[in-house]
C-alpha positions in Angstrom: 4.8 -20.0 -19.2 3.9 -16.3 -19.1 6.6 -13.8 -19.6 5.8 -10.2 -19.0 8.9 -9.1 -20.9 8.0 -11.1 -23.9 7.8 -8.0 -26.0 11.3 -6.8 -25.0 13.7 -6.7 -27.9 16.1 -9.5 -28.3 19.5 -8.4 -27.1 21.3 -10.4 -29.7 19.2 -9.2 -32.7 19.4 -5.4 -32.2 20.6 -2.6 -30.0 21.0 -3.5 -26.4 20.1 -1.5 -23.3 22.7 0.9 -22.0 24.2 0.0 -18.6 24.0 3.5 -17.1 22.2 3.1 -13.8 24.4 3.4 -10.7 23.7 2.1 -7.2 21.9 5.2 -5.9 19.9 5.5 -9.2 18.5 2.0 -8.4 17.7 2.9 -4.8 15.9 6.1 -5.9 14.0 4.2 -8.5 12.9 1.7 -5.9 11.7 4.4 -3.5 9.8 6.1 -6.2 8.2 2.8 -7.2 7.0 2.1 -3.6 6.3 5.8 -2.8 7.6 7.4 0.4 4.0 7.8 1.8 3.2 4.1 1.2 1.9 3.4 4.8 -0.5 6.3 4.9 -3.4 5.0 2.8 -3.5 1.6 4.6 -2.8 3.0 8.1 -6.4 2.8 9.4 -6.9 -0.8 8.3 -3.6 -1.9 9.9 -4.6 0.1 13.0 -7.9 -1.7 13.3 -6.6 -5.2 12.6 -3.5 -4.9 14.8 -5.4 -3.1 17.6 -3.2 0.0 17.4 0.1 -1.7 16.9 0.8 -0.2 13.5 4.5 0.4 14.1 5.0 -3.2 15.3 3.2 -4.5 12.2 5.3 -2.3 9.9 8.6 -3.5 11.5 7.5 -7.2 11.4 6.7 -6.8 7.7 10.1 -5.2 7.2 11.8 -8.3 8.6 9.8 -10.5 6.2 10.6 -8.3 3.3 14.4 -8.1 4.1 14.6 -11.9 3.9 12.8 -11.8 0.6 14.9 -8.9 -0.7 18.0 -11.0 -0.1 16.5 -13.8 -2.1 15.6 -11.4 -4.9 19.1 -10.1 -5.0 20.5 -13.6 -5.2 18.2 -14.5 -8.1 18.9 -11.3 -9.9 22.6 -12.1 -9.8 22.1 -15.5 -11.3 19.6 -14.3 -13.9 20.7 -10.9 -14.9 18.7 -10.6 -18.1 15.9 -8.7 -16.5 13.7 -10.7 -14.2 10.8 -11.0 -11.9 9.3 -13.6 -9.6 7.6 -15.7 -12.2 10.8 -15.9 -14.3 12.9 -17.0 -11.3 10.4 -19.6 -10.2 9.9 -20.8 -13.7 13.6 -21.3 -14.4 14.7 -22.6 -11.0 11.7 -24.7 -10.0 9.3 -25.5 -12.9 7.6 -23.6 -15.8 4.2 -24.5 -14.5 5.0 -23.0 -11.1 6.3 -20.0 -12.9 3.1 -19.7 -14.8 1.1 -19.9 -11.5 3.3 -17.2 -10.0 2.7 -15.0 -13.0 -1.0 -15.6 -12.8 -1.1 -14.5 -9.2 1.0 -11.5 -10.0 -1.6 -10.6 -12.7 -4.2 -10.4 -9.9 -1.9 -7.9 -8.2 -1.7 -5.8 -11.3 -5.4 -5.7 -11.8 -6.2 -5.0 -8.1 -3.8 -2.1 -7.8 -5.9 0.3 -9.9 -9.0 -1.0 -8.2 -7.8 0.0 -4.7 -6.5 3.3 -6.1 -10.1 3.9 -7.4 -11.5 3.2 -4.0 -9.0 5.4 -2.1 -9.3 8.3 -4.5 -13.1 8.2 -4.2 -12.8 8.3 -0.4 -10.2 11.1 -0.5 -12.3 13.2 -2.9 -15.3 12.7 -0.5 -13.2 14.5 2.2 -13.3 17.6 0.0 -16.9 17.2 -1.3 -18.7 15.2 1.4 -22.1 16.0 -0.2 -21.4 13.9 -3.3 -22.2 10.1 -3.0 -19.2 7.7 -3.0 -20.5 5.8 -6.0 -20.3 8.9 -8.2 -16.7 9.4 -7.3 -16.0 5.7 -8.0 -17.6 6.0 -11.5 -15.6 9.2 -12.1 -12.2 7.8 -11.2 -12.6 4.4 -12.9 -13.7 6.3 -16.0 -10.9 8.8 -15.7 -8.2 6.1 -15.5 -9.7 4.3 -18.5 -10.1 7.3 -20.7 -6.6 8.6 -20.1 -5.1 5.2 -20.8 -7.2 4.7 -23.9 -5.8 8.0 -25.2 -2.2 7.0 -24.5 -1.6 9.4 -21.7 1.3 8.1 -19.5 3.1 9.5 -16.5 6.7 10.0 -17.4 9.7 9.1 -15.2 10.3 12.9 -14.7 6.7 13.4 -13.4 7.0 10.4 -11.1 10.3 11.7 -9.7 8.7 15.1 -9.1 5.8 13.5 -7.4 8.0 11.4 -5.2 9.9 14.6 -4.2 6.6 16.4 -3.4 5.5 13.5 -1.3 8.9 13.7 0.5 8.0 17.3 1.3 4.6 16.2 2.6 6.3 13.8 5.0 8.6 16.5 6.3 5.6 18.8 6.8 3.8 16.1 8.7 6.8 15.1 10.9 7.3 18.8 11.7 3.7 19.4 12.6 3.4 16.2 14.6 6.6 17.0 16.6 5.3 20.5 17.3 1.9 19.1 18.3 3.4 16.5 20.7 5.8 19.2 22.2 2.7 21.0 23.5 1.0 17.8 24.9 1.1 17.8 28.7 0.9 15.1 31.3 2.4 12.4 29.2 4.3 9.5 30.9 7.1 7.6 29.4 4.8 4.7 28.6 2.8 7.1 26.3 5.7 6.9 23.8 5.8 3.1 23.9 2.1 2.5 23.2 2.6 2.4 19.4 5.0 -0.5 19.9 3.3 -2.3 22.7 0.0 -1.7 24.4 -0.6 -4.3 27.1 -4.4 -3.8 27.1 -4.8 -4.6 23.4 -1.7 -6.6 22.4 -2.4 -10.0 20.8 0.0 -12.0 18.6 -2.8 -13.0 16.3 -4.1 -9.5 15.7 -0.5 -8.1 15.2 0.2 -10.8 12.6 -3.1 -10.0 10.9 -2.0 -6.4 10.8 1.4 -7.4 9.5 -0.1 -9.4 6.6 -1.7 -6.1 5.5 1.3 -4.0 6.3 3.2 -5.9 3.6 1.5 -3.5 1.1 3.9 -0.8 2.4 6.8 -2.6 0.6 5.1 -3.8 -2.6 7.2 -2.7 -5.5 10.7 -3.2 -4.2 11.1 -6.2 -6.5 10.7 -3.9 -9.5 14.4 -3.1 -9.1 15.3 -6.6 -10.3 13.8 -5.8 -13.7 16.6 -3.2 -14.3 19.5 -5.6 -14.4 20.0 -5.0 -18.1 20.5 -1.3 -17.4 22.5 -1.4 -14.2 26.2 -1.0 -13.8 27.7 -4.1 -12.2 24.3 -5.6 -11.7 25.6 -8.6 -9.8 26.7 -6.3 -7.0 24.4 -3.2 -7.2 21.0 -4.9 -7.7 21.0 -7.1 -4.6 22.3 -4.2 -2.4 19.8 -1.7 -3.9 16.9 -4.1 -3.3 17.8 -4.6 0.4 18.6 -0.9 1.0 15.3 0.2 -0.6 13.3 -2.1 1.7 15.3 -0.8 4.7 14.8 2.9 3.9 11.1 2.3 3.2 10.7 0.5 6.5 12.4 3.3 8.5 10.4 6.0 6.8 7.1 4.1 7.3 7.9 3.4 10.9 8.6 7.1 11.7 5.4 8.2 9.9 3.1 5.8 11.6 4.8 6.1 15.0 4.2 9.9 15.1 0.7 9.3 13.7 -0.2 7.0 16.5 1.1 9.4 19.1 -0.9 12.3 17.7 -4.2 10.3 17.5 -6.0 10.1 20.8 -5.5 6.6 22.4 -8.3 4.1 21.4 -10.4 6.8 19.7 -12.2 5.3 16.6 -11.7 6.8 13.1 -14.5 8.4 11.2 -13.3 6.5 8.1 -10.5 3.9 8.3 -9.5 4.3 4.6 -8.5 7.9 5.1 -7.5 7.7 8.8 -4.0 9.2 8.2 -5.6 12.3 6.7 -7.6 12.7 9.8 -4.5 12.5 11.9 -2.8 15.1 9.8 -5.8 17.4 10.6 -5.1 17.0 14.3 -1.4 17.5 14.0 -1.4 20.6 11.7 -4.9 21.8 11.4 -6.9 22.3 8.2 -4.0 23.3 6.1 -2.1 20.0 6.7 -5.4 18.1 6.3 -5.8 19.6 2.8 -2.2 19.2 1.8 -2.0 15.5 2.8 -5.4 14.6 1.4 -4.7 16.4 -1.9 -1.1 14.9 -2.2 -2.2 11.4 -1.5 -5.2 11.8 -3.9 -2.8 13.0 -6.7 -0.4 10.2 -6.0 -3.1 7.6 -6.1 -4.4 9.0 -9.4 -1.0 8.6 -10.9 -0.6 5.1 -9.4 -4.0 4.1 -10.6 -3.4 5.2 -14.2 0.1 3.5 -14.3 -1.0 0.3 -12.7 -4.1 0.0 -15.0 -1.9 0.3 -18.1 0.7 -2.0 -16.5 -2.0 -4.6 -15.9 -3.3 -4.2 -19.5 0.2 -4.8 -20.8 0.7 -7.8 -18.7 -2.6 -9.3 -20.0 -1.3 -8.4 -23.5 1.8 -10.4 -22.9 -0.2 -13.3 -21.6 -2.5 -13.2 -24.6 0.4 -13.0 -27.1 1.9 -16.0 -25.3 -1.5 -17.7 -25.8 -1.8 -18.3 -22.1 -5.2 -16.6 -22.3 -7.4 -16.1 -25.4 -5.2 -14.3 -27.9 -7.9 -12.9 -30.0 -9.1 -10.7 -27.2 -6.2 -10.2 -24.8 -3.5 -10.2 -27.5 -5.0 -7.4 -29.6 -3.4 -4.0 -29.9 -5.3 -0.9 -31.2 -3.8 0.0 -34.6 -4.0 3.8 -34.1 -2.6 4.4 -30.6 -0.9 1.0 -30.0 -2.7 0.5 -26.8 -4.2 -2.9 -25.7 -7.7 -1.4 -25.8 -9.6 -4.5 -24.9 -7.6 -5.0 -21.8 -7.8 -1.4 -20.7 -11.6 -1.4 -21.0 -11.8 -4.8 -19.2 -9.7 -3.6 -16.3 -11.7 -0.3 -16.2 -14.9 -2.3 -15.9 -13.3 -4.4 -13.1 -12.2 -1.3 -11.3 -15.7 0.2 -11.5 -17.5 -3.0 -10.4 -14.9 -3.8 -7.8 -14.9 -0.3 -6.3 -18.7 -0.5 -5.8 -18.6 -4.1 -4.3 -15.1 -4.4 -2.7 -13.8 -2.7 0.5 -10.3 -1.2 0.4 -9.2 -3.8 2.9 -10.4 -6.7 0.9 -8.7 -5.3 -2.2 -5.5 -4.8 -0.2 -5.5 -8.3 1.2 -6.1 -9.9 -2.2 -3.2 -7.9 -3.6 -1.0 -9.1 -0.7 -2.2 -12.7 -1.4 -0.6 -12.6 -4.8 2.5 -10.7 -3.6 3.2 -13.1 -0.7 2.6 -16.1 -3.1 5.3 -14.6 -5.4 7.6 -13.9 -2.5 7.3 -17.5 -1.3 8.2 -18.7 -4.8 11.3 -16.4 -4.9 12.5 -17.5 -1.5 12.1 -21.2 -2.3 13.8 -20.7 -5.7 16.7 -19.1 -3.9 17.0 -22.0 -1.5 16.9 -24.5 -4.3 19.6 -22.5 -6.2 21.9 -22.9 -3.2 21.0 -26.5 -2.7 21.8 -27.4 -6.3 25.2 -25.8 -6.1 26.2 -28.3 -3.3 28.7 -25.9 -1.8 29.2 -25.4 1.9 29.3 -21.6 1.8 25.8 -21.7 0.4 24.1 -23.1 3.6 23.7 -19.7 5.3 21.9 -18.4 2.2 19.8 -21.5 2.0 18.7 -21.0 5.6 18.0 -17.3 5.1 15.9 -18.1 2.0 13.9 -20.8 3.8 13.3 -18.5 6.8 12.0 -15.9 4.3 9.7 -18.6 2.8 8.4 -19.6 6.2 7.8 -16.0 7.3 6.0 -15.1 4.0 3.9 -18.3 4.3 3.0 -17.4 7.9 1.8 -13.9 6.8 0.0 -15.4 3.8 -2.2 -17.7 6.0 -2.9 -14.8 8.3 -4.7 -12.9 5.6 -8.5 -12.7 6.0 -10.6 -15.7 5.2 -12.5 -14.1 2.4 -9.2 -12.9 0.8 -7.8 -16.4 1.0 -10.9 -17.9 -0.6 -11.1 -15.4 -3.4 -7.3 -15.6 -4.0 -7.4 -19.4 -4.1 -10.3 -19.3 -6.6 -8.2 -17.0 -8.8 -5.2 -19.3 -8.5 -7.3 -22.4 -9.4 -8.8 -20.6 -12.4 -5.2 -20.0 -13.6 -4.4 -23.7 -13.1 -7.4 -24.7 -15.1 -6.5 -22.4 -18.0 -2.9 -23.7 -17.9 -4.1 -27.4 -18.1 -6.6 -26.6 -20.9 -3.9 -24.7 -22.9 -1.4 -27.6 -22.3 -3.9 -30.2 -23.4 -4.7 -28.2 -26.5 -1.0 -27.8 -27.4 -0.5 -31.6 -26.8 -3.2 -32.3 -29.3 -1.9 -29.9 -31.9 1.7 -31.0 -31.8 1.3 -34.5 -33.3 -0.8 -33.1 -36.1 2.0 -30.8 -37.1 4.6 -33.6 -36.8 
């Protein structure tokens, strides 16, 4: 079984982590992890797939994530030693299922810098439209790789400052959008309901397709569960912080996309779906807001791309050191700067090739493939936890967990066909690696005995 935290110090053999994080510290951490502008980069794709019902898709995704957040909270309470989806699934269901969950999460980690490379290249093209996209893709994939090879990391202070700056951007956009709408004439009451329901374009299938993509808005809330070793009263604060973070994210996202849809002319196509929200900002506030939103999201995605590439490299390092994948390559650490150099270079190459062959939408859906798979595992693990306790008061929690599993499964099967095929190939590859490793271990053990 793969354990991302395999390099974490043993609490019993050395200094332990200090429990200093309070409830609101955890909530703030979760919001920073998700980013308050989370729905802006994927707005155009959701708009196209849901036929304009972005707000509805965001709110439906919030419902699914709230069920899952409750399950994460329950599992964090039972396993307070710092956890994640693959640990919960591995301990509550089976180590092999935990491995598979970890393998699908590895795909998420690798895809995150890839979609950041794509979006940064598109956003940079808004400033310098004369430069071909592929040159920007090469530039950003190389930039992320070189910075990580040299041990440049974004600190918690920088991330907090960036989150605060993005909060200011949201305030500026909301103010500009309200001002713009205030001067719009001849609008009926139905105009303000179009973002929720447009009779001419509404279709349950398309809305659920959009919802399966809108899940990306909430990706990262589960990171709060990894702070159980540092939280005060984790059994109480962690579950509440996870749920509240999802709720705050959903409300912020709904407000942003609702105003965005009102500003954008009804049924008018976007010049570029990947940077659709930037175009909306230009209508709401003019050139100055276009520049601010485009630059802010560009900087945010550069930071996210760097951090996620290094995070993916470290995850592969942990998998290599656990001998889940070839240790000689993935388990190696550069002796000078203590960076998993091989993994950083490999992910950089994947980002470069992927940004030239993948669309932002395919990368997003593949990322959600792994995330929804992990969420299903956590929900089912939570249900099994309640079932094994054989206590009557656990039945409401079992039902909530099963509903969360069903909702996530429903969104999972509503992902695009290509994303499901590629994601399943990745999962099957992980299963083959697991079986080969298990067979090799089985052959080695008798010889040592």
